[in-house]
py3Dmol code that shows the C-alpha trace and the ligand (Angstrom):
import py3Dmol

protein = """\
ATOM      1  CA  ASP A   1      27.371 144.658  -2.837  1.00  0.00           C
ATOM      2  CA  SER A   2      23.674 144.262  -2.137  1.00  0.00           C
ATOM      3  CA  GLU A   3      21.707 146.743   0.024  1.00  0.00           C
ATOM      4  CA  PRO A   4      22.517 146.644   3.779  1.00  0.00           C
ATOM      5  CA  ARG A   5      20.225 144.113   5.514  1.00  0.00           C
ATOM      6  CA  GLU A   6      17.843 145.415   7.967  1.00  0.00           C
ATOM      7  CA  GLU A   7      18.966 143.092  10.774  1.00  0.00           C
ATOM      8  CA  ASP A   8      22.541 143.929  10.223  1.00  0.00           C
ATOM      9  CA  LEU A   9      21.765 147.641  10.513  1.00  0.00           C
ATOM     10  CA  GLN A  10      19.813 146.989  13.655  1.00  0.00           C
ATOM     11  CA  ARG A  11      22.632 145.004  15.181  1.00  0.00           C
ATOM     12  CA  ILE A  12      25.159 147.763  14.357  1.00  0.00           C
ATOM     13  CA  SER A  13      22.945 150.599  15.652  1.00  0.00           C
ATOM     14  CA  GLU A  14      22.327 148.606  18.812  1.00  0.00           C
ATOM     15  CA  LEU A  15      26.093 148.235  19.281  1.00  0.00           C
ATOM     16  CA  MET A  16      26.678 151.904  18.538  1.00  0.00           C
ATOM     17  CA  ASP A  17      23.980 153.004  21.019  1.00  0.00           C
ATOM     18  CA  GLY A  18      25.030 150.578  23.687  1.00  0.00           C
ATOM     19  CA  PHE A  19      26.676 153.141  25.777  1.00  0.00           C
ATOM     20  CA  LYS A  20      23.835 155.559  25.494  1.00  0.00           C
ATOM     21  CA  ALA A  21      21.498 152.902  26.936  1.00  0.00           C
ATOM     22  CA  SER A  22      24.023 152.022  29.814  1.00  0.00           C
ATOM     23  CA  LYS A  23      24.327 155.734  30.652  1.00  0.00           C
ATOM     24  CA  ALA A  24      20.613 156.402  30.561  1.00  0.00           C
ATOM     25  CA  LEU A  25      20.288 153.402  33.027  1.00  0.00           C
ATOM     26  CA  PHE A  26      23.029 154.489  35.308  1.00  0.00           C
ATOM     27  CA  THR A  27      21.625 157.969  35.437  1.00  0.00           C
ATOM     28  CA  ALA A  28      18.028 156.919  36.161  1.00  0.00           C
ATOM     29  CA  CYS A  29      19.511 154.757  39.035  1.00  0.00           C
ATOM     30  CA  GLU A  30      21.640 157.606  40.258  1.00  0.00           C
ATOM     31  CA  LEU A  31      18.761 160.155  40.407  1.00  0.00           C
ATOM     32  CA  ARG A  32      16.613 157.491  42.044  1.00  0.00           C
ATOM     33  CA  VAL A  33      13.970 157.481  39.339  1.00  0.00           C
ATOM     34  CA  PHE A  34      13.099 153.794  40.021  1.00  0.00           C
ATOM     35  CA  ASP A  35      12.929 154.333  43.760  1.00  0.00           C
ATOM     36  CA  LEU A  36      10.492 157.362  43.196  1.00  0.00           C
ATOM     37  CA  LEU A  37       8.322 155.471  40.945  1.00  0.00           C
ATOM     38  CA  GLN A  38       8.333 152.386  43.173  1.00  0.00           C
ATOM     39  CA  SER A  39       6.771 154.291  46.137  1.00  0.00           C
ATOM     40  CA  GLN A  40       4.701 156.609  44.037  1.00  0.00           C
ATOM     41  CA  PRO A  41       3.786 154.939  40.772  1.00  0.00           C
ATOM     42  CA  GLY A  42       1.821 157.023  38.269  1.00  0.00           C
ATOM     43  CA  LEU A  43       3.794 160.333  38.462  1.00  0.00           C
ATOM     44  CA  ASP A  44       3.955 162.341  35.224  1.00  0.00           C
ATOM     45  CA  VAL A  45       7.164 164.007  33.884  1.00  0.00           C
ATOM     46  CA  THR A  46       6.443 167.225  35.732  1.00  0.00           C
ATOM     47  CA  GLN A  47       5.877 165.633  39.053  1.00  0.00           C
ATOM     48  CA  VAL A  48       9.035 163.282  38.726  1.00  0.00           C
ATOM     49  CA  ALA A  49      11.093 166.458  37.927  1.00  0.00           C
ATOM     50  CA  GLN A  50       9.852 168.249  40.909  1.00  0.00           C
ATOM     51  CA  GLU A  51      10.366 165.316  43.241  1.00  0.00           C
ATOM     52  CA  LEU A  52      13.878 164.748  41.881  1.00  0.00           C
ATOM     53  CA  LYS A  53      14.565 168.515  41.858  1.00  0.00           C
ATOM     54  CA  VAL A  54      15.872 168.204  38.258  1.00  0.00           C
ATOM     55  CA  SER A  55      14.931 169.828  34.941  1.00  0.00           C
ATOM     56  CA  VAL A  56      11.516 168.988  33.249  1.00  0.00           C
ATOM     57  CA  LYS A  57      13.143 168.864  29.913  1.00  0.00           C
ATOM     58  CA  GLY A  58      15.854 166.446  30.998  1.00  0.00           C
ATOM     59  CA  THR A  59      13.436 164.277  32.905  1.00  0.00           C
ATOM     60  CA  GLU A  60      11.106 164.043  29.873  1.00  0.00           C
ATOM     61  CA  ARG A  61      13.990 162.861  27.607  1.00  0.00           C
ATOM     62  CA  LEU A  62      15.220 160.421  30.291  1.00  0.00           C
ATOM     63  CA  LEU A  63      11.960 158.903  31.065  1.00  0.00           C
ATOM     64  CA  GLU A  64      10.901 158.594  27.407  1.00  0.00           C
ATOM     65  CA  ALA A  65      14.258 156.893  26.692  1.00  0.00           C
ATOM     66  CA  CYS A  66      13.661 154.337  29.432  1.00  0.00           C
ATOM     67  CA  VAL A  67      10.456 153.208  27.896  1.00  0.00           C
ATOM     68  CA  PRO A  68      11.825 151.353  24.781  1.00  0.00           C
ATOM     69  CA  LEU A  69      14.744 150.079  27.047  1.00  0.00           C
ATOM     70  CA  GLY A  70      12.087 148.162  28.982  1.00  0.00           C
ATOM     71  CA  LEU A  71      12.675 149.996  32.307  1.00  0.00           C
ATOM     72  CA  LEU A  72       9.534 152.081  32.526  1.00  0.00           C
ATOM     73  CA  LYS A  73       5.998 152.062  31.071  1.00  0.00           C
ATOM     74  CA  CYS A  74       2.841 154.121  31.107  1.00  0.00           C
ATOM     75  CA  LYS A  75       0.437 153.220  33.948  1.00  0.00           C
ATOM     76  CA  GLU A  76      -2.027 155.460  32.174  1.00  0.00           C
ATOM     77  CA  ARG A  77      -1.616 157.323  28.937  1.00  0.00           C
ATOM     78  CA  THR A  78      -3.894 160.260  27.983  1.00  0.00           C
ATOM     79  CA  SER A  79      -3.176 161.775  24.520  1.00  0.00           C
ATOM     80  CA  GLN A  80       0.031 163.680  25.505  1.00  0.00           C
ATOM     81  CA  ARG A  81       0.608 162.580  29.016  1.00  0.00           C
ATOM     82  CA  CYS A  82       2.106 159.369  30.502  1.00  0.00           C
ATOM     83  CA  GLU A  83       1.844 158.389  34.084  1.00  0.00           C
ATOM     84  CA  TYR A  84       4.979 156.453  34.481  1.00  0.00           C
ATOM     85  CA  GLU A  85       5.616 153.191  36.495  1.00  0.00           C
ATOM     86  CA  ASN A  86       8.442 150.707  36.764  1.00  0.00           C
ATOM     87  CA  THR A  87       8.399 147.744  34.465  1.00  0.00           C
ATOM     88  CA  ASP A  88       8.729 144.256  36.235  1.00  0.00           C
ATOM     89  CA  LEU A  89      12.334 144.274  35.387  1.00  0.00           C
ATOM     90  CA  ALA A  90      12.975 147.610  37.046  1.00  0.00           C
ATOM     91  CA  THR A  91      11.006 146.512  40.096  1.00  0.00           C
ATOM     92  CA  ARG A  92      13.031 143.378  40.350  1.00  0.00           C
ATOM     93  CA  PHE A  93      16.566 144.674  39.825  1.00  0.00           C
ATOM     94  CA  LEU A  94      16.658 148.562  39.842  1.00  0.00           C
ATOM     95  CA  TRP A  95      14.704 149.732  42.797  1.00  0.00           C
ATOM     96  CA  SER A  96      17.235 149.989  45.642  1.00  0.00           C
ATOM     97  CA  GLU A  97      15.359 148.075  48.235  1.00  0.00           C
ATOM     98  CA  SER A  98      14.428 144.986  46.121  1.00  0.00           C
ATOM     99  CA  PRO A  99      15.904 141.695  47.394  1.00  0.00           C
ATOM    100  CA  PHE A 100      17.714 141.325  44.117  1.00  0.00           C
ATOM    101  CA  SER A 101      18.551 145.110  43.528  1.00  0.00           C
ATOM    102  CA  LEU A 102      21.498 145.785  41.305  1.00  0.00           C
ATOM    103  CA  HIS A 103      21.146 149.368  42.189  1.00  0.00           C
ATOM    104  CA  ASP A 104      24.515 149.402  44.075  1.00  0.00           C
ATOM    105  CA  HIS A 105      26.300 147.399  41.419  1.00  0.00           C
ATOM    106  CA  ILE A 106      25.090 149.939  38.770  1.00  0.00           C
ATOM    107  CA  GLN A 107      26.388 152.851  40.873  1.00  0.00           C
ATOM    108  CA  HIS A 108      29.796 151.253  40.971  1.00  0.00           C
ATOM    109  CA  CYS A 109      29.627 150.734  37.167  1.00  0.00           C
ATOM    110  CA  ASN A 110      28.721 154.390  36.777  1.00  0.00           C
ATOM    111  CA  SER A 111      31.426 155.842  39.192  1.00  0.00           C
ATOM    112  CA  THR A 112      34.297 153.424  38.482  1.00  0.00           C
ATOM    113  CA  VAL A 113      33.850 151.160  35.525  1.00  0.00           C
ATOM    114  CA  TRP A 114      32.407 153.945  33.081  1.00  0.00           C
ATOM    115  CA  PRO A 115      35.461 156.208  33.614  1.00  0.00           C
ATOM    116  CA  LEU A 116      37.880 153.314  33.025  1.00  0.00           C
ATOM    117  CA  PHE A 117      36.078 152.527  29.667  1.00  0.00           C
ATOM    118  CA  SER A 118      36.112 156.072  28.610  1.00  0.00           C
ATOM    119  CA  HIS A 119      40.047 155.633  28.398  1.00  0.00           C
ATOM    120  CA  LEU A 120      39.712 152.343  26.511  1.00  0.00           C
ATOM    121  CA  GLU A 121      41.911 153.402  23.564  1.00  0.00           C
ATOM    122  CA  ASN A 122      44.551 154.286  25.978  1.00  0.00           C
ATOM    123  CA  ALA A 123      44.114 151.026  27.958  1.00  0.00           C
ATOM    124  CA  VAL A 124      44.525 149.079  24.572  1.00  0.00           C
ATOM    125  CA  ARG A 125      47.504 151.142  23.373  1.00  0.00           C
ATOM    126  CA  GLU A 126      49.312 150.694  26.734  1.00  0.00           C
ATOM    127  CA  GLY A 127      48.015 147.282  27.829  1.00  0.00           C
ATOM    128  CA  THR A 128      47.188 148.744  31.178  1.00  0.00           C
ATOM    129  CA  SER A 129      44.371 149.578  33.485  1.00  0.00           C
ATOM    130  CA  GLN A 130      43.356 153.231  33.441  1.00  0.00           C
ATOM    131  CA  HIS A 131      42.610 153.555  37.219  1.00  0.00           C
ATOM    132  CA  GLU A 132      45.390 156.060  37.482  1.00  0.00           C
ATOM    133  CA  ARG A 133      43.851 158.273  34.770  1.00  0.00           C
ATOM    134  CA  ALA A 134      40.285 157.739  35.806  1.00  0.00           C
ATOM    135  CA  ALA A 135      40.735 158.179  39.489  1.00  0.00           C
ATOM    136  CA  ALA A 136      43.886 160.355  39.453  1.00  0.00           C
ATOM    137  CA  ASN A 137      45.823 158.234  41.973  1.00  0.00           C
ATOM    138  CA  LYS A 138      48.571 155.494  41.124  1.00  0.00           C
ATOM    139  CA  PRO A 139      47.584 152.318  42.432  1.00  0.00           C
ATOM    140  CA  ASN A 140      50.054 149.743  43.422  1.00  0.00           C
ATOM    141  CA  ASN A 141      47.311 147.556  44.745  1.00  0.00           C
ATOM    142  CA  LEU A 142      44.012 147.702  43.142  1.00  0.00           C
ATOM    143  CA  PHE A 143      41.914 146.963  46.401  1.00  0.00           C
ATOM    144  CA  GLN A 144      43.850 148.966  49.012  1.00  0.00           C
ATOM    145  CA  ASP A 145      44.835 151.940  46.691  1.00  0.00           C
ATOM    146  CA  THR A 146      41.704 152.138  44.520  1.00  0.00           C
ATOM    147  CA  TYR A 147      38.578 150.613  45.848  1.00  0.00           C
ATOM    148  CA  TYR A 148      39.371 151.201  49.632  1.00  0.00           C
ATOM    149  CA  ARG A 149      41.045 154.780  49.077  1.00  0.00           C
ATOM    150  CA  SER A 150      38.351 156.337  51.203  1.00  0.00           C
ATOM    151  CA  ARG A 151      35.443 155.054  53.504  1.00  0.00           C
ATOM    152  CA  GLU A 152      32.982 156.315  50.981  1.00  0.00           C
ATOM    153  CA  VAL A 153      34.358 154.569  48.039  1.00  0.00           C
ATOM    154  CA  LYS A 154      35.020 151.447  49.920  1.00  0.00           C
ATOM    155  CA  LEU A 155      31.462 151.267  51.071  1.00  0.00           C
ATOM    156  CA  ARG A 156      30.300 151.824  47.522  1.00  0.00           C
ATOM    157  CA  PHE A 157      32.498 148.949  46.304  1.00  0.00           C
ATOM    158  CA  MET A 158      31.318 146.561  49.106  1.00  0.00           C
ATOM    159  CA  LYS A 159      27.715 147.348  48.326  1.00  0.00           C
ATOM    160  CA  ALA A 160      28.311 146.455  44.650  1.00  0.00           C
ATOM    161  CA  MET A 161      29.887 143.241  45.615  1.00  0.00           C
ATOM    162  CA  HIS A 162      27.104 142.569  48.079  1.00  0.00           C
ATOM    163  CA  SER A 163      24.335 143.059  45.525  1.00  0.00           C
ATOM    164  CA  VAL A 164      25.777 140.749  42.964  1.00  0.00           C
ATOM    165  CA  ALA A 165      26.688 138.194  45.601  1.00  0.00           C
ATOM    166  CA  LYS A 166      23.068 138.275  46.793  1.00  0.00           C
ATOM    167  CA  ILE A 167      21.772 137.500  43.418  1.00  0.00           C
ATOM    168  CA  THR A 168      24.443 134.698  42.541  1.00  0.00           C
ATOM    169  CA  GLY A 169      24.958 133.302  46.127  1.00  0.00           C
ATOM    170  CA  ALA A 170      22.120 130.898  46.271  1.00  0.00           C
ATOM    171  CA  SER A 171      22.709 129.217  43.076  1.00  0.00           C
ATOM    172  CA  VAL A 172      26.411 128.911  43.591  1.00  0.00           C
ATOM    173  CA  ALA A 173      25.803 127.629  47.032  1.00  0.00           C
ATOM    174  CA  LYS A 174      23.347 125.046  45.863  1.00  0.00           C
ATOM    175  CA  ALA A 175      25.397 124.022  42.766  1.00  0.00           C
ATOM    176  CA  PHE A 176      27.044 120.980  44.535  1.00  0.00           C
ATOM    177  CA  ASP A 177      26.368 118.453  47.242  1.00  0.00           C
ATOM    178  CA  LEU A 178      28.436 119.927  50.025  1.00  0.00           C
ATOM    179  CA  SER A 179      27.253 117.619  52.805  1.00  0.00           C
ATOM    180  CA  GLY A 180      30.661 116.070  53.290  1.00  0.00           C
ATOM    181  CA  PHE A 181      32.022 119.339  54.445  1.00  0.00           C
ATOM    182  CA  ARG A 182      31.693 120.725  58.091  1.00  0.00           C
ATOM    183  CA  THR A 183      33.700 123.913  57.960  1.00  0.00           C
ATOM    184  CA  ALA A 184      34.257 126.466  54.925  1.00  0.00           C
ATOM    185  CA  CYS A 185      36.306 129.591  54.477  1.00  0.00           C
ATOM    186  CA  ASP A 186      35.210 132.107  51.934  1.00  0.00           C
ATOM    187  CA  VAL A 187      38.569 133.571  50.898  1.00  0.00           C
ATOM    188  CA  GLY A 188      37.974 137.190  49.988  1.00  0.00           C
ATOM    189  CA  GLY A 189      34.341 136.849  50.959  1.00  0.00           C
ATOM    190  CA  CYS A 190      33.776 140.562  51.320  1.00  0.00           C
ATOM    191  CA  THR A 191      30.493 141.361  53.071  1.00  0.00           C
ATOM    192  CA  GLY A 192      29.647 137.811  53.807  1.00  0.00           C
ATOM    193  CA  ALA A 193      26.566 137.775  51.543  1.00  0.00           C
ATOM    194  CA  MET A 194      27.744 134.571  49.730  1.00  0.00           C
ATOM    195  CA  ALA A 195      28.708 132.918  53.078  1.00  0.00           C
ATOM    196  CA  TYR A 196      25.192 133.621  54.325  1.00  0.00           C
ATOM    197  CA  GLU A 197      23.849 131.832  51.296  1.00  0.00           C
ATOM    198  CA  PHE A 198      25.961 128.802  51.782  1.00  0.00           C
ATOM    199  CA  ALA A 199      25.025 128.726  55.559  1.00  0.00           C
ATOM    200  CA  LYS A 200      21.258 128.873  54.516  1.00  0.00           C
ATOM    201  CA  ALA A 201      21.800 126.235  51.858  1.00  0.00           C
ATOM    202  CA  HIS A 202      23.892 123.966  54.332  1.00  0.00           C
ATOM    203  CA  PRO A 203      22.701 124.213  57.750  1.00  0.00           C
ATOM    204  CA  GLY A 204      25.645 121.775  58.852  1.00  0.00           C
ATOM    205  CA  LEU A 205      28.299 124.149  57.431  1.00  0.00           C
ATOM    206  CA  SER A 206      30.196 126.728  59.458  1.00  0.00           C
ATOM    207  CA  VAL A 207      31.580 129.529  57.080  1.00  0.00           C
ATOM    208  CA  THR A 208      34.421 131.765  57.926  1.00  0.00           C
ATOM    209  CA  VAL A 209      34.711 134.895  55.837  1.00  0.00           C
ATOM    210  CA  PHE A 210      38.351 136.023  55.287  1.00  0.00           C
ATOM    211  CA  ASP A 211      39.028 139.330  53.844  1.00  0.00           C
ATOM    212  CA  LEU A 212      41.204 142.497  54.347  1.00  0.00           C
ATOM    213  CA  PRO A 213      40.818 144.257  57.680  1.00  0.00           C
ATOM    214  CA  ALA A 214      39.556 147.407  55.863  1.00  0.00           C
ATOM    215  CA  VAL A 215      36.732 145.318  54.758  1.00  0.00           C
ATOM    216  CA  VAL A 216      35.934 143.273  57.833  1.00  0.00           C
ATOM    217  CA  GLU A 217      35.643 146.369  59.963  1.00  0.00           C
ATOM    218  CA  MET A 218      32.689 147.420  57.866  1.00  0.00           C
ATOM    219  CA  THR A 219      30.803 144.166  57.616  1.00  0.00           C
ATOM    220  CA  GLU A 220      28.246 144.881  60.381  1.00  0.00           C
ATOM    221  CA  ASN A 221      26.673 147.270  57.844  1.00  0.00           C
ATOM    222  CA  PHE A 222      25.757 144.040  55.861  1.00  0.00           C
ATOM    223  CA  HIS A 223      24.663 141.469  58.331  1.00  0.00           C
ATOM    224  CA  PRO A 224      21.117 140.101  57.401  1.00  0.00           C
ATOM    225  CA  GLN A 225      18.416 140.603  59.796  1.00  0.00           C
ATOM    226  CA  ASP A 226      18.193 136.993  60.871  1.00  0.00           C
ATOM    227  CA  LYS A 227      21.769 136.875  61.733  1.00  0.00           C
ATOM    228  CA  ASN A 228      23.158 133.287  61.524  1.00  0.00           C
ATOM    229  CA  ASP A 229      25.896 132.167  63.834  1.00  0.00           C
ATOM    230  CA  GLN A 230      27.192 129.713  61.466  1.00  0.00           C
ATOM    231  CA  VAL A 231      28.982 132.601  59.836  1.00  0.00           C
ATOM    232  CA  SER A 232      32.009 134.411  61.346  1.00  0.00           C
ATOM    233  CA  PHE A 233      34.772 136.875  59.976  1.00  0.00           C
ATOM    234  CA  VAL A 234      38.515 136.838  60.123  1.00  0.00           C
ATOM    235  CA  ALA A 235      40.692 139.738  58.878  1.00  0.00           C
ATOM    236  CA  GLY A 236      43.954 139.278  57.040  1.00  0.00           C
ATOM    237  CA  ASP A 237      45.753 139.402  53.777  1.00  0.00           C
ATOM    238  CA  PHE A 238      45.496 136.248  51.742  1.00  0.00           C
ATOM    239  CA  PHE A 239      48.909 136.691  50.214  1.00  0.00           C
ATOM    240  CA  LYS A 240      50.669 137.421  53.464  1.00  0.00           C
ATOM    241  CA  ASP A 241      48.705 135.862  56.442  1.00  0.00           C
ATOM    242  CA  GLU A 242      47.687 132.538  57.492  1.00  0.00           C
ATOM    243  CA  LEU A 243      44.327 131.410  56.284  1.00  0.00           C
ATOM    244  CA  PRO A 244      41.661 129.930  58.596  1.00  0.00           C
ATOM    245  CA  LYS A 245      41.610 126.222  58.672  1.00  0.00           C
ATOM    246  CA  ALA A 246      38.717 124.636  56.796  1.00  0.00           C
ATOM    247  CA  ASP A 247      37.685 121.649  54.779  1.00  0.00           C
ATOM    248  CA  LEU A 248      36.121 123.585  52.039  1.00  0.00           C
ATOM    249  CA  TYR A 249      37.686 126.848  50.606  1.00  0.00           C
ATOM    250  CA  ILE A 250      35.526 128.964  48.559  1.00  0.00           C
ATOM    251  CA  LEU A 251      36.995 131.504  45.824  1.00  0.00           C
ATOM    252  CA  ALA A 252      34.272 133.578  44.391  1.00  0.00           C
ATOM    253  CA  ARG A 253      35.098 136.327  41.920  1.00  0.00           C
ATOM    254  CA  ILE A 254      38.777 136.284  43.275  1.00  0.00           C
ATOM    255  CA  LEU A 255      41.014 134.667  40.774  1.00  0.00           C
ATOM    256  CA  HIS A 256      40.035 136.733  37.702  1.00  0.00           C
ATOM    257  CA  ASP A 257      41.529 139.738  39.458  1.00  0.00           C
ATOM    258  CA  TRP A 258      45.061 138.231  39.628  1.00  0.00           C
ATOM    259  CA  PRO A 259      47.770 137.155  37.176  1.00  0.00           C
ATOM    260  CA  ASP A 260      48.866 133.487  37.178  1.00  0.00           C
ATOM    261  CA  ASP A 261      51.960 133.952  39.432  1.00  0.00           C
ATOM    262  CA  LYS A 262      49.677 135.577  42.199  1.00  0.00           C
ATOM    263  CA  VAL A 263      47.055 132.783  41.556  1.00  0.00           C
ATOM    264  CA  HIS A 264      49.759 130.181  42.191  1.00  0.00           C
ATOM    265  CA  SER A 265      50.791 131.723  45.347  1.00  0.00           C
ATOM    266  CA  LEU A 266      47.358 131.966  46.703  1.00  0.00           C
ATOM    267  CA  LEU A 267      46.429 128.484  45.674  1.00  0.00           C
ATOM    268  CA  SER A 268      49.733 127.116  47.130  1.00  0.00           C
ATOM    269  CA  LYS A 269      48.727 128.611  50.404  1.00  0.00           C
ATOM    270  CA  ILE A 270      45.189 126.990  50.278  1.00  0.00           C
ATOM    271  CA  ALA A 271      46.868 123.758  49.122  1.00  0.00           C
ATOM    272  CA  ALA A 272      49.071 123.772  52.139  1.00  0.00           C
ATOM    273  CA  MET A 273      46.073 124.037  54.492  1.00  0.00           C
ATOM    274  CA  CYS A 274      44.389 121.131  52.863  1.00  0.00           C
ATOM    275  CA  SER A 275      44.559 117.394  53.451  1.00  0.00           C
ATOM    276  CA  PRO A 276      43.279 114.844  50.882  1.00  0.00           C
ATOM    277  CA  GLY A 277      39.523 115.106  50.478  1.00  0.00           C
ATOM    278  CA  CYS A 278      39.510 118.806  51.186  1.00  0.00           C
ATOM    279  CA  GLY A 279      37.430 120.932  48.570  1.00  0.00           C
ATOM    280  CA  LEU A 280      37.932 124.058  46.769  1.00  0.00           C
ATOM    281  CA  LEU A 281      34.835 125.687  45.175  1.00  0.00           C
ATOM    282  CA  LEU A 282      35.621 128.155  42.597  1.00  0.00           C
ATOM    283  CA  SER A 283      33.039 130.602  41.232  1.00  0.00           C
ATOM    284  CA  GLU A 284      33.835 132.836  38.126  1.00  0.00           C
ATOM    285  CA  ILE A 285      32.432 133.476  34.666  1.00  0.00           C
ATOM    286  CA  PHE A 286      33.862 130.609  32.696  1.00  0.00           C
ATOM    287  CA  LEU A 287      34.905 131.455  29.293  1.00  0.00           C
ATOM    288  CA  ASP A 288      34.087 129.086  26.488  1.00  0.00           C
ATOM    289  CA  LYS A 289      36.813 126.655  25.520  1.00  0.00           C
ATOM    290  CA  ASP A 290      37.636 128.587  22.419  1.00  0.00           C
ATOM    291  CA  ARG A 291      37.432 131.826  24.142  1.00  0.00           C
ATOM    292  CA  SER A 292      34.560 132.936  21.861  1.00  0.00           C
ATOM    293  CA  GLY A 293      32.225 134.239  24.707  1.00  0.00           C
ATOM    294  CA  PRO A 294      30.477 134.814  26.854  1.00  0.00           C
ATOM    295  CA  SER A 295      30.610 138.528  26.123  1.00  0.00           C
ATOM    296  CA  ARG A 296      30.167 139.353  29.724  1.00  0.00           C
ATOM    297  CA  GLY A 297      33.497 137.977  30.607  1.00  0.00           C
ATOM    298  CA  LEU A 298      35.288 139.218  27.683  1.00  0.00           C
ATOM    299  CA  LEU A 299      33.879 142.817  28.132  1.00  0.00           C
ATOM    300  CA  GLN A 300      34.856 142.704  31.770  1.00  0.00           C
ATOM    301  CA  ALA A 301      38.552 141.813  30.734  1.00  0.00           C
ATOM    302  CA  LEU A 302      38.659 145.048  28.844  1.00  0.00           C
ATOM    303  CA  SER A 303      38.939 146.918  32.194  1.00  0.00           C
ATOM    304  CA  MET A 304      42.498 145.749  31.970  1.00  0.00           C
ATOM    305  CA  SER A 305      43.236 144.677  35.556  1.00  0.00           C
ATOM    306  CA  ASP A 306      46.258 142.676  36.105  1.00  0.00           C
ATOM    307  CA  GLY A 307      44.073 139.585  36.181  1.00  0.00           C
ATOM    308  CA  LYS A 308      42.517 137.715  33.399  1.00  0.00           C
ATOM    309  CA  GLN A 309      39.303 135.863  32.495  1.00  0.00           C
ATOM    310  CA  ARG A 310      39.708 132.135  31.999  1.00  0.00           C
ATOM    311  CA  SER A 311      37.867 129.060  30.902  1.00  0.00           C
ATOM    312  CA  ALA A 312      37.066 126.196  33.086  1.00  0.00           C
ATOM    313  CA  LYS A 313      39.784 124.162  31.526  1.00  0.00           C
ATOM    314  CA  GLU A 314      42.282 126.910  32.331  1.00  0.00           C
ATOM    315  CA  TYR A 315      41.175 127.142  35.865  1.00  0.00           C
ATOM    316  CA  SER A 316      41.314 123.356  36.167  1.00  0.00           C
ATOM    317  CA  LEU A 317      44.903 123.304  35.048  1.00  0.00           C
ATOM    318  CA  LEU A 318      45.885 125.961  37.514  1.00  0.00           C
ATOM    319  CA  LEU A 319      44.173 123.996  40.348  1.00  0.00           C
ATOM    320  CA  GLU A 320      45.689 120.612  39.172  1.00  0.00           C
ATOM    321  CA  SER A 321      49.170 121.982  39.609  1.00  0.00           C
ATOM    322  CA  HIS A 322      48.442 122.368  43.410  1.00  0.00           C
ATOM    323  CA  GLY A 323      46.879 118.817  43.602  1.00  0.00           C
ATOM    324  CA  PHE A 324      43.110 119.726  43.204  1.00  0.00           C
ATOM    325  CA  VAL A 325      41.195 117.602  40.782  1.00  0.00           C
ATOM    326  CA  THR A 326      38.187 118.958  39.170  1.00  0.00           C
ATOM    327  CA  ALA A 327      35.003 116.919  40.264  1.00  0.00           C
ATOM    328  CA  HIS A 328      32.215 118.915  38.808  1.00  0.00           C
ATOM    329  CA  VAL A 329      31.860 122.045  36.569  1.00  0.00           C
ATOM    330  CA  ARG A 330      28.348 123.950  36.666  1.00  0.00           C
ATOM    331  CA  HIS A 331      27.136 126.698  34.439  1.00  0.00           C
ATOM    332  CA  THR A 332      24.547 127.968  36.812  1.00  0.00           C
ATOM    333  CA  ASP A 333      22.218 130.138  34.391  1.00  0.00           C
ATOM    334  CA  ASN A 334      23.025 132.930  36.914  1.00  0.00           C
ATOM    335  CA  LEU A 335      25.765 135.401  36.564  1.00  0.00           C
ATOM    336  CA  LEU A 336      28.432 133.090  37.997  1.00  0.00           C
ATOM    337  CA  ASP A 337      29.501 129.664  37.097  1.00  0.00           C
ATOM    338  CA  ALA A 338      30.996 127.282  39.558  1.00  0.00           C
ATOM    339  CA  MET A 339      33.518 124.444  39.790  1.00  0.00           C
ATOM    340  CA  LEU A 340      34.016 121.968  42.800  1.00  0.00           C
ATOM    341  CA  CYS A 341      37.715 120.476  43.044  1.00  0.00           C
ATOM    342  CA  ILE A 342      38.886 117.900  45.428  1.00  0.00           C
ATOM    343  CA  LYS A 343      42.486 117.713  46.909  1.00  0.00           C
ATOM    344  CA  VAL A 344      44.093 114.290  46.135  1.00  0.00           C
TER     345      VAL A 344
END
"""
ligand_1 = """\
27
SAM
N 33.919 136.958 46.973
C 33.163 138.035 46.991
C 31.996 137.921 45.955
O 31.989 137.179 45.241
O 31.061 138.913 46.053
C 33.921 139.364 46.693
C 34.875 139.457 45.330
S 35.669 141.022 45.051
C 35.880 141.015 43.406
C 37.272 140.523 45.633
C 37.508 140.360 47.131
O 38.734 139.948 47.507
C 37.197 141.846 47.968
O 36.319 141.536 48.978
C 38.604 142.146 48.405
O 38.598 143.042 49.538
C 39.288 140.783 48.574
N 40.643 140.894 48.634
C 41.453 141.444 47.730
N 42.682 141.295 48.057
C 42.766 140.708 49.174
C 43.889 140.107 50.074
N 45.174 140.381 49.581
N 43.554 139.504 51.132
C 42.130 139.288 51.485
N 41.246 139.666 50.765
C 41.479 140.418 49.663
"""
view = py3Dmol.view(width=600, height=400)
view.addModel(protein, "pdb")
view.setStyle({"model": 0}, {"cartoon": {"style": "trace"}})
view.addModel(ligand_1, "xyz")
view.setStyle({"model": 1}, {"stick": {}})
view.zoomTo()
view.show()
């Protein structure tokens, strides 16, 4: 029973305060603090409060808290007064116009994931997702009934997917030699962000993005400036409709949303479209073999969707039962890992 160790206390208080740090980040994004300081670096508390039309007292506390979190720093400090500017981290990821901005993903976390996690005790007691409590509607299908319940919510979800896909897309696209493939189908490819990265990395590859009609009808909002005619869009339901023919199928952040029976029905549809040599590129967070990490994947699983997080081995076994042999697994050092499988 020795005295508590300093590093243990530090670890415990970091965990206890984690939610406060998340919410401070979400609030600063929501109020557009980082956008303001990107265009006008060097404002003090009163000026920021005035520009954002919020209280001086609240702004002072929020900006001060963002400093030890590594999000803001003082450009100039005179005894009592700090002229704030974004840190490099905020400039890279939090300002909404940055090429790698996570602003839209953070808004999704704040509006959709945060309410789910505030019901975590219920989620664990009941073993169910808390979308019904959080959003006051009863979803039969997570996408149609929750994420796509209104145009506004749908656009927010799509922007969130788009921002992460823009960050991860290039490393997933470059993870393997895909020179043997001519046509690809990005199944559940959402805004096309990932598909455009594949097209850029593999100029000989045509990519068809397949997603629900509700999504495809909104994709014009997301086309890159230098539109690339290697990428096209087809609307449909991957459980009900025929998939476009391709010699490489991409499944990025799809399978973790579904339980094994649904995964089997999707994989059997893909397998039926494939001849030997056809590829399947899977991109997900891969859990460690003993499921001891990474925490990102295990924490995401607490949202208690019908799906689950799996290890590379578990994905390989699911794919093997449909005739796909795992050729390579890559931990990409980015937010998503990747696996290339070949149909035998
Ligand atoms: N692949 C994208 C990425 O990595 O950024 C988006 C992943 S998002 C988690 C899942 C995608 O699957 C959404 O775009 C959603 O609309 C799509 N989806 C869900 N159910 C679908 C279905 N039944 N048919 C077609 N697409 C579906």
